[in-house]
PAKEDO-599179 format. One record per residue (C-alpha): residue in three letters; x negated, y, z. Coordinates in nm, 2 decimals. Each point is the difference from the previous one (the first is absolute). Layout:
PT  residuo    east   north      up
PT      ala       X       Y       Z
...
END
This chain:
PT  residuo    east   north      up
PT      met   -4.94    3.43    8.25
PT      gly    0.21   -0.14   -0.29
PT      ser    0.16   -0.34   -0.03
PT      val    0.05   -0.28   -0.26
PT      glu    0.34   -0.16   -0.02
PT      pro    0.14   -0.28   -0.21
PT      tyr    0.33    0.01   -0.19
PT      leu    0.18   -0.23   -0.24
PT      thr    0.07    0.07   -0.36
PT      ala    0.14   -0.21   -0.29
PT      ala   -0.35   -0.07   -0.10
PT      gly   -0.10   -0.12    0.35
PT      arg   -0.18    0.15    0.31
PT      arg   -0.15    0.34   -0.04
PT      tyr   -0.18    0.24    0.24
PT      arg    0.06    0.36    0.09
PT      val   -0.26    0.24    0.15
PT      arg    0.13    0.27    0.23
PT      trp   -0.21    0.30    0.13
PT      arg    0.02    0.36    0.11
PT      thr   -0.17    0.28   -0.18
PT      pro   -0.22    0.25    0.19
PT      asp    0.30    0.23    0.03
PT      his    0.20   -0.29    0.15
PT      lys    0.22   -0.07   -0.30
PT      ser    0.10   -0.37   -0.05
PT      arg   -0.12   -0.16   -0.32
PT      gln    0.02   -0.36   -0.14
PT      lys   -0.13   -0.20   -0.30
PT      arg    0.18   -0.32   -0.10
PT      gly   -0.06   -0.29   -0.24
PT      phe   -0.32   -0.17    0.13
PT      glu    0.01   -0.37   -0.08
PT      arg   -0.27   -0.09    0.26
PT      lys   -0.02    0.11    0.36
PT      ala   -0.38    0.04   -0.04
PT      asp    0.05    0.26   -0.28
PT      ala    0.25    0.19    0.21
PT      glu   -0.24    0.01    0.30
PT      arg   -0.28    0.11   -0.22
PT      tyr    0.21    0.29   -0.14
PT      leu    0.09    0.10    0.36
PT      arg   -0.37    0.00    0.10
PT      thr   -0.07    0.23   -0.30
PT      val    0.27    0.24    0.10
PT      glu   -0.11    0.01    0.37
PT      gly   -0.36    0.05   -0.11
PT      ala    0.09    0.29   -0.22
PT      lys    0.19    0.16    0.28
PT      asp   -0.30   -0.04    0.23
PT      arg   -0.23    0.16   -0.26
PT      gly    0.24    0.28   -0.07
PT      glu    0.04   -0.12   -0.36
PT      tyr    0.35   -0.12    0.02
PT      val    0.22    0.07   -0.31
PT      asp    0.38   -0.02    0.04
PT      pro    0.13   -0.21   -0.29
PT      ala    0.32    0.21   -0.01
PT      ser   -0.18    0.33   -0.05
PT      ala   -0.22   -0.16   -0.27
PT      arg    0.30   -0.04   -0.22
PT      val    0.02    0.37   -0.07
PT      thr   -0.08    0.07   -0.37
PT      val   -0.29    0.20   -0.14
PT      gly    0.27    0.22   -0.16
PT      glu    0.17    0.08    0.34
PT      leu   -0.33    0.08    0.17
PT      gly   -0.15    0.18   -0.30
PT      arg    0.29    0.24   -0.04
PT      glu   -0.03    0.10    0.37
PT      trp   -0.38    0.04   -0.04
PT      leu    0.05    0.22   -0.30
PT      arg    0.24    0.23    0.18
PT      asp   -0.26    0.05    0.27
PT      lys   -0.27    0.07   -0.26
PT      glu    0.21    0.28   -0.16
PT      ala   -0.06    0.22    0.31
PT      ala   -0.36   -0.09    0.04
PT      leu   -0.14    0.02   -0.36
PT      lys   -0.05    0.30   -0.22
PT      pro    0.27    0.01   -0.28
PT      ser   -0.23   -0.11   -0.28
PT      thr   -0.14   -0.29    0.20
PT      tyr    0.35   -0.10    0.11
PT      arg    0.13    0.01   -0.36
PT      ala   -0.28   -0.24   -0.11
PT      thr    0.06   -0.23    0.29
PT      ala    0.38   -0.01   -0.05
PT      asp   -0.05   -0.07   -0.37
PT      ala   -0.23   -0.29    0.08
PT      trp    0.26   -0.14    0.24
PT      arg    0.29    0.04   -0.24
PT      val   -0.17   -0.11   -0.32
PT      tyr   -0.23   -0.28    0.11
PT      val    0.04   -0.11    0.37
PT      glu    0.38   -0.02    0.05
PT      pro    0.08   -0.18   -0.32
PT      arg   -0.24   -0.28    0.09
PT      trp    0.02   -0.01    0.38
PT      gly    0.32    0.18    0.11
PT      ala    0.21   -0.32    0.05
PT      thr   -0.29   -0.20    0.16
PT      ala    0.00   -0.05    0.38
PT      val   -0.32    0.13    0.15
PT      ala   -0.07   -0.35    0.14
PT      gly    0.03   -0.13   -0.36
PT      val   -0.27    0.21   -0.16
PT      gln   -0.30   -0.22   -0.08
PT      his   -0.36    0.10   -0.05
PT      ser   -0.02   -0.19   -0.33
PT      ala    0.32    0.16   -0.13
PT      val   -0.13    0.35    0.08
PT      arg   -0.33   -0.09   -0.17
PT      glu    0.19   -0.12   -0.31
PT      trp    0.21    0.32    0.00
PT      val   -0.31    0.22    0.01
PT      gln   -0.14   -0.19   -0.30
PT      gln    0.33    0.04   -0.19
PT      leu    0.00    0.37    0.06
PT      ser   -0.35    0.02   -0.14
PT      asp    0.11   -0.21   -0.30
PT      gly    0.32    0.19   -0.05
PT      thr    0.23   -0.30    0.06
PT      ala    0.13    0.08    0.34
PT      pro    0.38    0.07    0.05
PT      thr    0.09    0.37    0.02
PT      ala    0.30    0.21    0.05
PT      arg    0.26    0.06   -0.28
PT      lys   -0.15    0.19   -0.30
PT      asp    0.22    0.31    0.04
PT      ser   -0.21    0.23   -0.21
PT      pro   -0.18   -0.01   -0.34
PT      arg   -0.33    0.05    0.18
PT      ala    0.06   -0.29    0.25
PT      ala    0.11   -0.22   -0.29
PT      ala   -0.32    0.08   -0.19
PT      gln   -0.21   -0.09    0.30
PT      ala    0.17   -0.34    0.06
PT      gly   -0.23   -0.29   -0.06
PT      arg   -0.31    0.20    0.00
PT      pro   -0.29   -0.07    0.24
PT      lys    0.01    0.24    0.29
PT      ser   -0.29    0.22    0.10
PT      ala   -0.20   -0.08    0.31
PT      thr    0.15    0.31    0.17
PT      val    0.36   -0.13   -0.07
PT      val   -0.08   -0.35    0.12
PT      leu   -0.18    0.12    0.32
PT      arg    0.28    0.24    0.08
PT      ala    0.27   -0.27   -0.04
PT      his   -0.19   -0.26    0.20
PT      gly   -0.07    0.27    0.27
PT      val    0.38    0.06    0.03
PT      leu    0.07   -0.37    0.05
PT      ala   -0.28   -0.05    0.24
PT      ser    0.11    0.31    0.21
PT      val    0.35   -0.14    0.03
PT      leu   -0.13   -0.33    0.12
PT      asp   -0.23    0.18    0.25
PT      ile    0.32    0.13    0.15
PT      ala    0.13   -0.36    0.01
PT      val   -0.31   -0.11    0.19
PT      arg    0.03    0.28    0.25
PT      asp    0.36   -0.08    0.06
PT      arg   -0.09   -0.36    0.06
PT      arg    0.21   -0.12   -0.30
PT      val   -0.30   -0.18   -0.14
PT      ser   -0.33   -0.10    0.16
PT      arg   -0.23    0.13   -0.28
PT      asn    0.00    0.21   -0.31
PT      val   -0.04   -0.24   -0.30
PT      ala   -0.04    0.29   -0.24
PT      arg   -0.33    0.09    0.15
PT      gly   -0.33   -0.15   -0.10
PT      leu    0.07   -0.07   -0.37
PT      asp   -0.31   -0.08   -0.21
PT      asn    0.14    0.11   -0.34
PT      met    0.07    0.37    0.07
PT      pro   -0.10    0.22   -0.30
PT      arg   -0.28    0.25    0.04
PT      lys    0.05    0.37   -0.08
PT      val   -0.27    0.12   -0.24
PT      ser   -0.08    0.37    0.06
PT      lys    0.01    0.21   -0.31
PT      ala   -0.33    0.18   -0.08
PT      his    0.01    0.36    0.12
PT      val   -0.01    0.28   -0.26
PT      tyr   -0.24    0.28    0.10
PT      leu    0.00    0.33   -0.19
PT      thr   -0.29    0.25    0.00
PT      his    0.03    0.37    0.08
PT      asp    0.01    0.07   -0.37
PT      asp    0.27   -0.27   -0.06
PT      val    0.22    0.15    0.27
PT      asp   -0.04    0.35   -0.14
PT      arg    0.10   -0.11   -0.35
PT      leu    0.30   -0.19    0.14
PT      ala    0.12    0.30    0.21
PT      arg   -0.03    0.23   -0.30
PT      his    0.21   -0.23   -0.22
PT      ala    0.26   -0.06    0.28
PT      gly    0.13    0.36   -0.04
PT      glu    0.23    0.10    0.28
PT      his   -0.11   -0.31    0.20
PT      gly   -0.37    0.09   -0.02
PT      thr   -0.02    0.11    0.37
PT      leu    0.17   -0.32    0.11
PT      val   -0.26   -0.20   -0.19
PT      leu   -0.29    0.19    0.15
PT      thr    0.15   -0.03    0.35
PT      ala    0.05   -0.37   -0.04
PT      ala   -0.36   -0.05   -0.13
PT      tyr   -0.17    0.21    0.27
PT      thr    0.21   -0.09    0.31
PT      gly    0.09   -0.36   -0.06
PT      leu    0.36    0.05    0.11
PT      arg    0.25   -0.27   -0.10
PT      trp    0.27    0.11   -0.25
PT      gly    0.27    0.01    0.27
PT      glu   -0.22    0.21    0.22
PT      leu   -0.08    0.24   -0.28
PT      thr    0.36    0.06   -0.10
PT      gly    0.11    0.02    0.36
PT      leu   -0.23    0.29    0.07
PT      arg    0.17    0.33    0.10
PT      val   -0.12    0.36    0.00
PT      arg   -0.03   -0.01    0.38
PT      asp   -0.25   -0.29   -0.03
PT      val   -0.26    0.22   -0.17
PT      asp   -0.26    0.16    0.22
PT      ala   -0.16    0.23   -0.26
PT      leu   -0.25    0.15    0.25
PT      asn   -0.16   -0.33    0.09
PT      arg    0.09   -0.17   -0.33
PT      arg    0.19   -0.28    0.16
PT      leu    0.31   -0.19   -0.10
PT      ser    0.21   -0.15    0.28
PT      val    0.15   -0.33   -0.11
PT      gln    0.32   -0.05    0.20
PT      glu    0.25   -0.14   -0.25
PT      asn    0.02   -0.27   -0.26
PT      ala    0.25    0.01   -0.28
PT      val    0.07   -0.34   -0.16
PT      lys    0.24   -0.08   -0.28
PT      val    0.20   -0.32    0.07
PT      gly    0.24   -0.08   -0.28
PT      ser    0.15    0.33   -0.11
PT      glu   -0.04    0.17    0.34
PT      ile   -0.30    0.18    0.16
PT      tyr   -0.06   -0.08    0.37
PT      val   -0.20    0.24    0.21
PT      gly   -0.18   -0.15    0.31
PT      thr   -0.33   -0.01    0.17
PT      pro   -0.33   -0.08   -0.19
PT      lys   -0.08   -0.36   -0.07
PT      thr   -0.17   -0.08    0.33
PT      his    0.24    0.23    0.19
PT      ala   -0.30    0.21    0.10
PT      arg   -0.01    0.36   -0.09
PT      arg   -0.34    0.13   -0.11
PT      val   -0.17    0.32   -0.13
PT      val   -0.19   -0.02   -0.33
PT      pro   -0.25    0.26   -0.13
PT      tyr    0.00    0.13   -0.35
PT      pro   -0.29    0.16   -0.19
PT      ala   -0.02    0.38   -0.05
PT      phe    0.07   -0.01   -0.37
PT      leu    0.35   -0.12    0.08
PT      gly    0.07    0.30    0.22
PT      leu    0.14    0.22   -0.27
PT      pro    0.21   -0.26   -0.18
PT      ile    0.16   -0.12    0.32
PT      ala    0.06    0.37    0.11
PT      lys    0.18    0.05   -0.34
PT      leu    0.23   -0.30    0.07
PT      cys    0.10    0.16    0.33
PT      glu    0.09    0.34   -0.15
PT      gly    0.37    0.08    0.02
PT      lys    0.09   -0.30    0.21
PT      gly    0.12   -0.03    0.36
PT      arg   -0.20   -0.19    0.26
PT      asp    0.23   -0.31   -0.02
PT      ala   -0.01   -0.01   -0.39
PT      leu   -0.19   -0.29   -0.17
PT      leu   -0.34    0.10   -0.11
PT      phe    0.02   -0.18   -0.34
PT      gly    0.28    0.05   -0.25
PT      asp    0.28    0.25    0.04
PT      gly   -0.01   -0.02    0.38
PT      leu    0.34   -0.17    0.03
PT      val   -0.03   -0.34   -0.18
PT      his   -0.29   -0.24    0.05
PT      val   -0.21   -0.06   -0.31
PT      val    0.08   -0.34   -0.14
PT      arg   -0.29   -0.25   -0.03
PT      pro   -0.11   -0.02   -0.37
PT      arg    0.05   -0.34   -0.16
PT      thr   -0.29   -0.18   -0.15
PT      ser    0.17   -0.29   -0.18
PT      glu   -0.06   -0.07   -0.37
PT      ser    0.34    0.14   -0.10
PT      ser   -0.02    0.32    0.20
PT      arg   -0.12    0.34   -0.12
PT      ser   -0.06    0.17    0.33
PT      trp   -0.20    0.32    0.03
PT      phe   -0.27   -0.20    0.18
PT      leu   -0.05   -0.24   -0.29
PT      thr    0.01    0.28   -0.25
PT      ala   -0.27    0.18    0.19
PT      leu   -0.22   -0.31    0.03
PT      glu    0.02   -0.05   -0.38
PT      ala   -0.07    0.36   -0.07
PT      ala   -0.30    0.00    0.23
PT      gly   -0.14   -0.32   -0.16
PT      leu    0.03   -0.20    0.33
PT      pro    0.10   -0.37    0.04
PT      arg    0.34   -0.09    0.12
PT      met    0.04    0.02    0.37
PT      thr    0.25    0.08    0.27
PT      ile    0.04    0.32    0.21
PT      his   -0.11   -0.21    0.30
PT      asp   -0.34   -0.05   -0.17
PT      leu   -0.07    0.37    0.08
PT      arg   -0.01   -0.10    0.36
PT      his   -0.29   -0.24   -0.09
PT      thr   -0.17    0.28   -0.18
PT      ala    0.02    0.22    0.31
PT      ala   -0.18   -0.27    0.20
PT      ser   -0.26   -0.04   -0.27
PT      leu   -0.07    0.37   -0.04
PT      ser   -0.02    0.05    0.38
PT      ile   -0.24   -0.29    0.05
PT      ser   -0.22    0.11   -0.29
PT      ser   -0.01    0.35    0.15
PT      gly   -0.15   -0.14    0.32
PT      ala    0.31   -0.04    0.23
PT      asn   -0.04   -0.27    0.26
PT      val    0.25   -0.28    0.02
PT      lys    0.17    0.13    0.31
PT      ala    0.08    0.33   -0.16
PT      val    0.14   -0.18   -0.31
PT      gln    0.21   -0.23    0.22
PT      arg    0.16    0.30    0.17
PT      met    0.06    0.17   -0.33
PT      leu    0.17   -0.30   -0.16
PT      gly    0.20   -0.08    0.32
PT      his   -0.14   -0.36    0.03
PT      lys    0.05   -0.17    0.34
PT      ser   -0.38   -0.06    0.04
PT      ala   -0.33    0.06   -0.17
PT      ala   -0.02   -0.37   -0.05
PT      met    0.30    0.01   -0.22
PT      thr   -0.15    0.28   -0.21
PT      leu   -0.32   -0.21   -0.04
PT      asp    0.20   -0.30   -0.10
PT      val    0.21    0.19   -0.26
PT      tyr   -0.30    0.20   -0.14
PT      ala   -0.29   -0.23    0.06
PT      asp   -0.11    0.04   -0.36
PT      leu   -0.06    0.37    0.06
PT      phe   -0.26   -0.07    0.26
PT      asp   -0.22   -0.22   -0.22
PT      glu   -0.25    0.28   -0.05
PT      asp   -0.02    0.05    0.37
PT      leu   -0.15   -0.34    0.04
PT      gly   -0.30    0.10   -0.21
PT      ala   -0.03    0.33    0.20
PT      val   -0.01   -0.21    0.32
PT      ala   -0.28   -0.21   -0.14
PT      asp   -0.20    0.30   -0.11
PT      ala    0.05    0.17    0.34
PT      leu   -0.12   -0.31    0.18
PT      asp   -0.30   -0.02   -0.23
PT      arg   -0.10    0.37    0.08
PT      ala    0.05   -0.05    0.37
PT      arg   -0.22   -0.31    0.01
PT      ser   -0.27    0.17   -0.20
PT      glu   -0.01    0.29    0.24
PT      ala   -0.01   -0.23    0.30
PT      val   -0.27   -0.25   -0.10
PT      val   -0.22    0.22   -0.22
PT      ala   -0.30   -0.04    0.23
PT      ile    0.03   -0.37    0.05
PT      pro   -0.19   -0.20   -0.27
PT      trp    0.14   -0.33   -0.14
PT      pro   -0.22   -0.30    0.08
PT      asn   -0.22   -0.10   -0.29
PT      pro    0.02   -0.38   -0.05
PT      ala   -0.32    0.00   -0.21
PT      ala   -0.20    0.15    0.29
PT      arg    0.07   -0.31    0.21
PT      arg   -0.16   -0.22   -0.25
END
């Protein structure tokens, strides 16, 4: 148990509370004017120890910056390069400038709520504007993705503080003003659209067809090697993912870390075989075999081969990733079940596929109703409906 002791100051009698932490370290808090207040504080401390909720005031003085930098170093080894880059940028640009010097015990729920609103409004403090692009973005409202990522970083750092018993709860959780991400409508191309796009893509035509009929992500496509092609069974083995982060391309495992095998239609057999000609087994399938094909830009100012092909084919502006959505659409319309589409796309579950492409299954609802109608008609054909008029 702790103790309450009086002591004299120039302002008069004051009370000191002494106690021991769960790991037997001595702690004290001074300055209580009334003995009753000191005793109440001691009861609070002892009660927290009994419940396993004790927070050491000394450890709570660590700043968000100190804890955050350590958390970020650990994340570098756990996250994929592209994800780590986005996380580190959110920390450097938005979280550290506002919270770096604040003790974890000094972070208040209302202050976090205000900061989230400032990010959404574009008035939150950010890091030094060290580039023309950063300067241009200053003062602009941030997208829901940016706000959610920045808040997620702060909340994750404070989660560590809770687990370390530096604070009793995470005040960054449970905000009621978080922005909502609005999903962009998917662009679905028809077989004819894909054919026109591939013809106008020139040397990238086979890449376009492969993307539209296998649903591979860009990094998975450009990470394919000759050894990943099983021409006999028309299968592609997805084992690598090539992602450009800054000016460098990082090669790692696919997005979900799970390797998978994806089928491709027979008409792609000859084009893919031609890509393999003259290359060794370890050569990249697309491009010159040595250097990964760079993702085409789709910004207003760019004139990439993909945008040029879209315009020549008379198709709306879209991204190369939209060909993945087209693959899902063409597969489902051809009669593929959701489990097969899930495996092809590399989703973690069929439920995720249904969530992402729920709009593609609208026609199936009508088919279900029609099937139920036929089944009932066959089952009750010999049972007449009661005639209310006959009863009268």
